[in-house]
KOLVOLO-892877 format. One line per 4 residues: number of its first residue (from 1); their letters; for each residue x, y, z of N, C-alpha, C, O. Coordinates in Angstrom, 2 decimals, padded with zeros to 5 digits, always signed. Example, Ala and Ser with C-alpha at 12.3 -4.5 7.8 and 13.67 -1.06 7.14 Angstrom:
2
1) AS) +013.19 -005.69 +007.80 +012.30 -004.50 +007.80 +013.20 -003.30 +007.80 +014.24 -003.32 +008.46  +012.85 -002.25 +007.08 +013.67 -001.06 +007.14 +012.90 +000.03 +007.87 +013.41 +001.14 +008.04
***
This chain:
100
1) QDSP) +000.86 -001.19 +000.00 +000.00 +000.00 +000.00 +000.89 +001.24 +000.00 +001.78 +001.37 +000.84  +000.64 +002.14 -000.95 +001.39 +003.39 -001.03 +001.02 +004.31 +000.12 -000.13 +004.34 +000.55  +002.00 +005.07 +000.62 +001.68 +006.15 +001.54 +001.06 +007.27 +000.69 +001.28 +007.29 -000.52  +000.31 +008.19 +001.30 -000.29 +009.26 +000.49 +000.73 +010.04 -000.32 +000.46 +010.38 -001.48
5) SSKR) +001.88 +010.34 +000.26 +002.87 +011.13 -000.49 +003.48 +010.33 -001.64 +003.71 +010.88 -002.72  +003.74 +009.03 -001.43 +004.33 +008.23 -002.51 +003.30 +007.97 -003.62 +003.65 +007.92 -004.80  +002.03 +007.82 -003.24 +000.99 +007.62 -004.25 +000.85 +008.87 -005.10 +000.73 +008.79 -006.33  +000.86 +010.02 -004.45 +000.75 +011.29 -005.19 +001.93 +011.44 -006.14 +001.76 +011.82 -007.30
9) QRLE) +003.14 +011.16 -005.65 +004.33 +011.28 -006.49 +004.25 +010.33 -007.68 +004.60 +010.71 -008.80  +003.80 +009.10 -007.45 +003.69 +008.12 -008.53 +002.69 +008.59 -009.58 +002.95 +008.49 -010.78  +001.53 +009.11 -009.13 +000.53 +009.59 -010.08 +001.04 +010.79 -010.87 +000.76 +010.92 -012.06  +001.80 +011.67 -010.21 +002.37 +012.82 -010.92 +003.37 +012.38 -011.97 +003.40 +012.91 -013.08
13) EEGD) +004.20 +011.38 -011.61 +005.20 +010.88 -012.56 +004.56 +010.18 -013.75 +005.04 +010.28 -014.87  +003.46 +009.46 -013.49 +002.77 +008.75 -014.56 +001.99 +009.70 -015.47 +001.62 +009.34 -016.58  +001.74 +010.91 -014.99 +000.98 +011.88 -015.78 -000.48 +011.51 -015.88 -001.16 +011.92 -016.83  -000.98 +010.75 -014.92 -002.37 +010.30 -014.91 -003.22 +011.39 -014.25 -003.50 +011.34 -013.05
17) DSNL) -003.64 +012.36 -015.07 -004.33 +013.55 -014.54 -005.66 +013.23 -013.87 -005.98 +013.82 -012.83  -006.44 +012.32 -014.43 -007.76 +012.05 -013.86 -007.64 +011.40 -012.49 -008.35 +011.78 -011.55  -006.74 +010.41 -012.36 -006.54 +009.77 -011.06 -005.87 +010.72 -010.07 -006.15 +010.66 -008.87  -004.97 +011.59 -010.55 -004.31 +012.55 -009.68 -005.34 +013.54 -009.13 -005.30 +013.87 -007.94
21) LEFK) -006.24 +014.01 -009.98 -007.29 +014.93 -009.52 -008.18 +014.26 -008.48 -008.50 +014.87 -007.46  -008.57 +013.03 -008.73 -009.42 +012.29 -007.78 -008.68 +012.10 -006.45 -009.26 +012.25 -005.38  -007.38 +011.78 -006.53 -006.59 +011.59 -005.32 -006.51 +012.89 -004.52 -006.67 +012.89 -003.30  -006.25 +014.00 -005.21 -006.16 +015.30 -004.53 -007.48 +015.67 -003.86 -007.50 +016.18 -002.74
25) QQQD) -008.58 +015.40 -004.54 -009.89 +015.69 -003.95 -010.13 +014.86 -002.70 -010.67 +015.36 -001.71  -009.73 +013.60 -002.73 -009.88 +012.74 -001.54 -009.02 +013.25 -000.39 -009.45 +013.21 +000.76  -007.82 +013.72 -000.68 -006.92 +014.21 +000.35 -007.40 +015.54 +000.93 -007.10 +015.86 +002.08  -008.15 +016.33 +000.14 -008.61 +017.63 +000.59 -009.84 +017.55 +001.48 -010.18 +018.52 +002.16
29) RVTT) -010.52 +016.41 +001.47 -011.72 +016.28 +002.30 -011.34 +016.35 +003.77 -010.32 +015.81 +004.19  -012.17 +017.03 +004.52 -011.92 +017.15 +005.96 -012.98 +016.34 +006.69 -014.18 +016.49 +006.42  -012.54 +015.51 +007.59 -013.48 +014.74 +008.40 -013.54 +015.40 +009.77 -012.51 +015.59 +010.42  -014.74 +015.73 +010.20 -014.92 +016.40 +011.48 -015.83 +015.57 +012.35 -016.87 +015.08 +011.90
33) VIDS) -015.44 +015.42 +013.58 -016.28 +014.73 +014.55 -016.97 +015.81 +015.38 -016.31 +016.66 +015.98  -018.28 +015.77 +015.43 -019.04 +016.76 +016.16 -019.66 +016.09 +017.37 -020.38 +015.09 +017.24  -019.38 +016.63 +018.56 -019.94 +016.03 +019.75 -021.41 +016.42 +019.89 -021.89 +017.32 +019.21  -022.11 +015.74 +020.76 -023.55 +015.94 +020.90 -023.90 +017.34 +021.39 -024.95 +017.87 +021.02
37) HTLC) -023.05 +017.96 +022.20 -023.33 +019.31 +022.69 -023.27 +020.32 +021.54 -024.14 +021.18 +021.43  -022.26 +020.21 +020.72 -022.12 +021.11 +019.57 -023.30 +020.95 +018.62 -023.85 +021.94 +018.14  -023.67 +019.72 +018.37 -024.81 +019.45 +017.49 -026.09 +020.04 +018.07 -026.91 +020.59 +017.32  -026.29 +019.93 +019.37 -027.46 +020.48 +020.04 -027.50 +021.99 +019.89 -028.55 +022.55 +019.57
41) VAYN) -026.38 +022.66 +020.10 -026.32 +024.12 +019.98 -026.62 +024.54 +018.55 -027.40 +025.46 +018.32  -026.01 +023.87 +017.58 -026.23 +024.22 +016.17 -027.70 +024.05 +015.79 -028.28 +024.90 +015.12  -028.30 +022.95 +016.22 -029.71 +022.70 +015.92 -030.60 +023.77 +016.55 -031.52 +024.28 +015.92  -030.32 +024.10 +017.81 -031.14 +025.09 +018.50 -030.97 +026.49 +017.91 -031.93 +027.27 +017.90
45) IGTL) -029.78 +026.82 +017.43 -029.60 +028.11 +016.75 -030.46 +028.16 +015.50 -031.14 +029.16 +015.25  -030.42 +027.10 +014.72 -031.24 +027.05 +013.50 -032.73 +027.16 +013.81 -033.46 +027.87 +013.12  -033.16 +026.47 +014.83 -034.58 +026.52 +015.23 -034.97 +027.92 +015.67 -036.01 +028.44 +015.28  -034.12 +028.54 +016.50 -034.39 +029.88 +017.01 -034.44 +030.91 +015.88 -035.35 +031.73 +015.83
49) VGKM) -033.48 +030.85 +014.99 -033.45 +031.80 +013.87 -034.64 +031.55 +012.95 -035.23 +032.51 +012.44  -035.00 +030.30 +012.73 -036.18 +030.00 +011.92 -037.45 +030.58 +012.51 -038.28 +031.13 +011.78  -037.61 +030.47 +013.82 -038.79 +031.05 +014.48 -038.80 +032.56 +014.38 -039.85 +033.18 +014.18  -037.62 +033.17 +014.53 -037.54 +034.63 +014.40 -037.92 +035.06 +013.00 -038.70 +036.00 +012.83
53) HAAG) -037.39 +034.40 +012.00 -037.69 +034.77 +010.61 -039.17 +034.57 +010.30 -039.76 +035.37 +009.58  -039.76 +033.51 +010.84 -041.19 +033.28 +010.64 -042.03 +034.40 +011.25 -043.13 +034.69 +010.78  -041.49 +035.03 +012.29 -042.19 +036.15 +012.94 -041.81 +037.48 +012.30 -042.25 +038.54 +012.76  -040.99 +037.44 +011.23 -040.63 +038.67 +010.53 -039.46 +039.41 +011.15 -039.23 +040.57 +010.82
57) VVHG) -038.71 +038.77 +012.02 -037.56 +039.41 +012.67 -036.28 +038.85 +012.06 -036.08 +037.64 +012.00  -035.42 +039.76 +011.62 -034.12 +039.37 +011.10 -033.07 +040.02 +011.98 -033.11 +041.23 +012.21  -032.14 +039.25 +012.48 -031.14 +039.76 +013.44 -030.25 +040.80 +012.80 -030.10 +041.89 +013.35  -029.65 +040.52 +011.68 -028.82 +041.50 +010.98 -027.33 +041.37 +011.30 -026.51 +041.82 +010.50
61) DLTT) -026.97 +040.78 +012.42 -025.56 +040.63 +012.79 -025.39 +039.34 +013.59 -024.85 +039.36 +014.69  -025.84 +038.25 +013.02 -025.80 +036.97 +013.73 -024.40 +036.39 +013.66 -023.98 +035.85 +012.64  -023.68 +036.49 +014.76 -022.34 +035.93 +014.88 -022.28 +035.14 +016.19 -023.17 +035.24 +017.03  -021.23 +034.38 +016.35 -021.10 +033.61 +017.59 -020.99 +034.52 +018.81 -021.37 +034.11 +019.91
65) SNIM) -020.49 +035.71 +018.64 -020.38 +036.62 +019.79 -021.74 +037.19 +020.20 -021.85 +037.80 +021.26  -022.76 +037.00 +019.37 -024.10 +037.49 +019.70 -025.04 +036.36 +020.11 -026.26 +036.53 +020.12  -024.48 +035.22 +020.45 -025.26 +034.07 +020.92 -024.75 +033.71 +022.30 -023.57 +033.44 +022.48  -025.65 +033.70 +023.27 -025.26 +033.31 +024.63 -025.92 +031.99 +024.99 -027.08 +031.75 +024.66
69) IQNP) -025.17 +031.15 +025.66 -025.72 +029.88 +026.17 -025.98 +030.10 +027.65 -025.04 +030.28 +028.43  -027.25 +030.09 +028.04 -027.63 +030.36 +029.42 -027.26 +029.22 +030.37 -027.00 +029.46 +031.55  -027.24 +028.02 +029.88 -026.96 +026.85 +030.73 -025.86 +026.01 +030.08 -026.16 +025.08 +029.33  -024.60 +026.31 +030.36 -023.52 +025.55 +029.73 -023.68 +024.05 +029.99 -024.22 +023.65 +031.01
73) PPST) -023.20 +023.24 +029.05 -023.31 +021.78 +029.26 -022.45 +021.36 +030.44 -021.48 +022.04 +030.77  -022.80 +020.26 +031.08 -021.97 +019.77 +032.18 -020.59 +019.38 +031.65 -020.46 +018.92 +030.51  -019.59 +019.57 +032.47 -018.25 +019.15 +032.03 -018.22 +017.63 +031.93 -019.05 +016.94 +032.52  -017.28 +017.14 +031.18 -017.20 +015.69 +031.00 -016.93 +014.99 +032.32 -017.25 +013.81 +032.47
77) KDIT) -016.35 +015.69 +033.28 -016.10 +015.11 +034.60 -017.41 +014.89 +035.35 -017.53 +013.97 +036.16  -018.42 +015.75 +035.07 -019.71 +015.66 +035.76 -020.64 +014.63 +035.14 -021.64 +014.24 +035.76  -020.33 +014.19 +033.94 -021.21 +013.26 +033.24 -020.92 +011.84 +033.74 -019.80 +011.34 +033.61  -021.94 +011.22 +034.30 -021.75 +009.87 +034.82 -022.15 +008.81 +033.81 -021.70 +007.66 +033.88
81) NQET) -023.00 +009.19 +032.85 -023.38 +008.23 +031.81 -023.85 +008.97 +030.57 -024.06 +010.18 +030.61  -024.00 +008.26 +029.49 -024.42 +008.84 +028.22 -025.80 +009.49 +028.30 -026.05 +010.49 +027.64  -026.68 +008.93 +029.11 -028.04 +009.44 +029.20 -028.04 +010.89 +029.69 -028.82 +011.70 +029.20  -027.18 +011.22 +030.64 -027.09 +012.59 +031.16 -026.65 +013.53 +030.06 -027.20 +014.62 +029.90
85) EQRW) -025.65 +013.12 +029.29 -025.13 +013.96 +028.21 -026.20 +014.21 +027.15 -026.31 +015.33 +026.64  -026.98 +013.21 +026.82 -027.96 +013.34 +025.76 -029.15 +014.19 +026.17 -029.83 +014.74 +025.30  -029.43 +014.32 +027.45 -030.59 +015.09 +027.90 -030.35 +016.59 +027.93 -031.31 +017.35 +028.01  -029.10 +017.04 +027.87 -028.80 +018.46 +027.94 -029.39 +019.18 +026.73 -029.21 +018.74 +025.60
89) EADL) -030.08 +020.28 +026.98 -030.63 +021.12 +025.92 -030.06 +022.52 +026.08 -030.10 +023.08 +027.18  -029.55 +023.07 +025.02 -028.98 +024.41 +025.07 -030.09 +025.45 +025.19 -031.03 +025.46 +024.40  -029.98 +026.32 +026.18 -030.92 +027.44 +026.37 -030.21 +028.66 +025.81 -029.35 +029.24 +026.46  -030.58 +029.05 +024.59 -029.87 +030.10 +023.88 -030.57 +031.44 +023.97 -031.80 +031.52 +024.05
93) VLID) -029.77 +032.50 +023.97 -030.27 +033.87 +023.95 -029.50 +034.62 +022.88 -028.27 +034.60 +022.87  -030.22 +035.28 +021.98 -029.57 +036.12 +020.98 -029.54 +037.55 +021.52 -030.53 +038.05 +022.06  -028.38 +038.19 +021.37 -028.22 +039.56 +021.87 -027.81 +040.48 +020.72 -027.54 +040.03 +019.61  -027.77 +041.75 +021.01 -027.32 +042.81 +020.09 -028.18 +042.86 +018.83 -027.74 +042.54 +017.72
97) FGLA) -029.40 +043.28 +019.03 -030.32 +043.44 +017.90 -030.25 +044.86 +017.33 -031.21 +045.32 +016.71  -029.14 +045.55 +017.52 -029.01 +046.93 +017.05 -029.22 +047.09 +015.56 -029.68 +048.15 +015.12  -028.91 +046.08 +014.78 -029.06 +046.17 +013.33 -030.34 +045.54 +012.83 -030.62 +045.55 +011.63  -031.14 +044.98 +013.75 -032.36 +044.26 +013.34 -033.40 +045.22 +012.78 -034.48 +044.79 +012.38
***
């Protein structure tokens, strides 16, 4: 099995442009692991913004610095089992509606 660098070098030497392009695209992909707390916050932000837009309110400056989490998730030291971690719900507050 070729290492990624040796495979790339071999494809470049062979002049196999189609396989080289496919290889580069595979190497450029980023794999991200998202924990359940991050996913919960992202989902709740989308839900909150959707409700605001449905009510005709547009924030105008929605950035991470304008989102407050009222109840931070428990630290991993405080979590005794998976069930506790899964029950946490982010209580979000949007601030700075100066541009709304």
